[in-house]
FIKOL-676927 format. One record per residue (C-alpha): x, y, z; residue in one letter; residue number from 1. Coordinates in nm, 2 decimals, always signed. Example, Ala and Ser with C-alpha at 12.3 -4.5 7.8 and 13.67 -1.06 7.14 Angstrom:
ATOM,c1,c2,c3,type,seq
ATOM,+1.23,-0.45,+0.78,A,1
ATOM,+1.37,-0.11,+0.71,S,2
//
This chain:
ATOM,c1,c2,c3,type,seq
ATOM,-4.15,+4.16,+10.23,M,1
ATOM,-3.78,+4.24,+10.24,R,2
ATOM,-3.64,+4.59,+10.24,G,3
ATOM,-3.52,+4.57,+9.88,D,4
ATOM,-3.86,+4.44,+9.77,Q,5
ATOM,-4.03,+4.73,+9.95,L,6
ATOM,-3.79,+4.98,+9.79,A,7
ATOM,-3.86,+4.84,+9.44,A,8
ATOM,-4.24,+4.87,+9.50,A,9
ATOM,-4.21,+5.23,+9.63,I,10
ATOM,-3.98,+5.33,+9.34,K,11
ATOM,-4.23,+5.18,+9.09,Q,12
ATOM,-4.51,+5.39,+9.22,R,13
ATOM,-4.30,+5.70,+9.30,H,14
ATOM,-3.99,+5.70,+9.07,P,15
ATOM,-3.88,+6.05,+9.19,A,16
ATOM,-3.89,+5.96,+9.56,L,17
ATOM,-3.54,+5.91,+9.70,P,18
ATOM,-3.49,+5.59,+9.89,I,19
ATOM,-3.24,+5.53,+10.17,I,20
ATOM,-3.21,+5.16,+10.25,L,21
ATOM,-3.05,+5.05,+10.58,A,22
ATOM,-2.94,+4.69,+10.58,T,23
ATOM,-2.70,+4.44,+10.73,A,24
ATOM,-2.71,+4.24,+10.41,F,25
ATOM,-2.55,+4.49,+10.17,A,26
ATOM,-2.30,+4.24,+10.02,D,27
ATOM,-2.58,+4.01,+9.91,D,28
ATOM,-2.79,+4.29,+9.76,L,29
ATOM,-2.49,+4.44,+9.58,K,30
ATOM,-2.37,+4.11,+9.45,A,31
ATOM,-2.70,+4.03,+9.27,N,32
ATOM,-2.75,+4.39,+9.15,G,33
ATOM,-3.09,+4.42,+9.33,T,34
ATOM,-3.03,+4.78,+9.42,L,35
ATOM,-2.94,+4.92,+9.08,N,36
ATOM,-3.17,+5.21,+9.00,G,37
ATOM,-3.38,+5.15,+9.31,I,38
ATOM,-3.19,+5.27,+9.61,V,39
ATOM,-3.04,+5.62,+9.61,D,40
ATOM,-2.83,+5.56,+9.92,H,41
ATOM,-2.73,+5.24,+10.10,L,42
ATOM,-2.66,+5.25,+10.47,L,43
ATOM,-2.48,+4.94,+10.61,I,44
ATOM,-2.58,+4.85,+10.97,K,45
ATOM,-2.45,+4.94,+11.21,P,46
ATOM,-2.42,+5.30,+11.10,F,47
ATOM,-2.34,+5.62,+11.28,S,48
ATOM,-2.55,+5.93,+11.32,M,49
ATOM,-2.30,+6.11,+11.09,A,50
ATOM,-2.35,+5.85,+10.82,E,51
ATOM,-2.73,+5.88,+10.85,L,52
ATOM,-2.70,+6.26,+10.82,C,53
ATOM,-2.48,+6.22,+10.51,E,54
ATOM,-2.73,+5.99,+10.35,A,55
ATOM,-3.02,+6.22,+10.41,V,56
ATOM,-2.82,+6.52,+10.28,A,57
ATOM,-2.72,+6.32,+9.97,S,58
ATOM,-3.08,+6.27,+9.87,V,59
ATOM,-3.22,+6.60,+9.99,A,60
ATOM,-3.00,+6.83,+9.78,T,61
ATOM,-3.16,+7.03,+9.50,P,62
ATOM,-2.87,+6.91,+9.27,A,63
ATOM,-3.02,+6.56,+9.28,R,64
ATOM,-3.29,+6.67,+9.03,Q,65
//
């Protein structure tokens, strides 16, 4: 199972759960619209610790509700 497939399965069972997907294949996923409505934050590998912290903060804020 690919990461986008796993994210879709998780989102189907737990729609309110924020999902951060880390991938080296972001262009492919963005091009075919696979991530729309499934992934809350996309991290493109390689990523820095600051980018990871930003991603976690973006899905952990109360304003997200």
